[in-house]
N, C-alpha and C positions, 0 to 999 in steps of 0.2 A: 635394489640393491637390497638382498636380503640378511639377516645376517640373524646366528644362534651362536650360545655362548652356552657351554652347561661347563656348570659347574664339579667337577670329580670325588676330588674330595677336600680336604682339607686346604691342601696346599697348591693345586693342580685343577686348569678351566683346559677344555676344548676349544676349538672355535674354525665354525662353519659356516664359507659365505658362500650365496651364490650374485656372478655381479654381469648383467645387459644391460652394454653402452647402446645408442639408436643413435645415428648422424643424421638428419633432416636433407643437408646440403647435397649427401651421396647416395641417400637411401639406402643405408648399410648398414648392420648392425652385429655385434659381437656380445660374444658370452661366452660364461666361464666358473669354476670356484675358484677357493681361496679354502683351503684347512691350514691350523694352528694348535699349538699346546703352549702353554702359560703357567710357568712356576711364582705362586708366591711369595716374595724373598721376606716381605712382610709385612701389618695393615696397610701397608703407603707403597709400595713398590712390589713389580710384577716383570718378570722379562719372559720373554717367552721365542719362539723359532714356529717360521711356517712354510710353506710353499702356494705357490700363489701359478694357477693353473692355466689366466686366463692372461695373454698379452699384447693386454692393455691397461693404464699406470691409471691412476688417482685423479692427476692433473690432467684434465682435460687438452691443453695444447702440447700436449708427445702425442705426436699423434706414430710413430715407428712401429707399433704393437711389436716393439723386442721384450715387454716388460713380463716376463715369465720366471720365474727361478724362484729361488730359497731366498728369505728374508728372518733377518731379528726387530722383535718387538720389543719397546720397550717401556711401559706409562708409569709415571707417577704420581700421587696422589698429594694434592696440600690442601690440610684444612685451612678454611677460614682464624683470624684470630676474633674473637671478638672483645671487645670492652677499647678499645681503639678510639 
């Protein structure tokens, strides 16, 4: 997997990801792309939407190859508290 994130403006990021899956057991490979856009709500929360053009999942045990489509991405950063 190769992932690129581009900070477009103060509040918006773009995401482009290339995915490649190869399985030794079946000598099969699959590849595709994923795109997304994220909005920074504040310094610690980012919400986004995107589309997965591949038909496989990050869950390597899920081999039904029906995983393309829209997704929602929510990221929260937790800051460490020092002095405890």
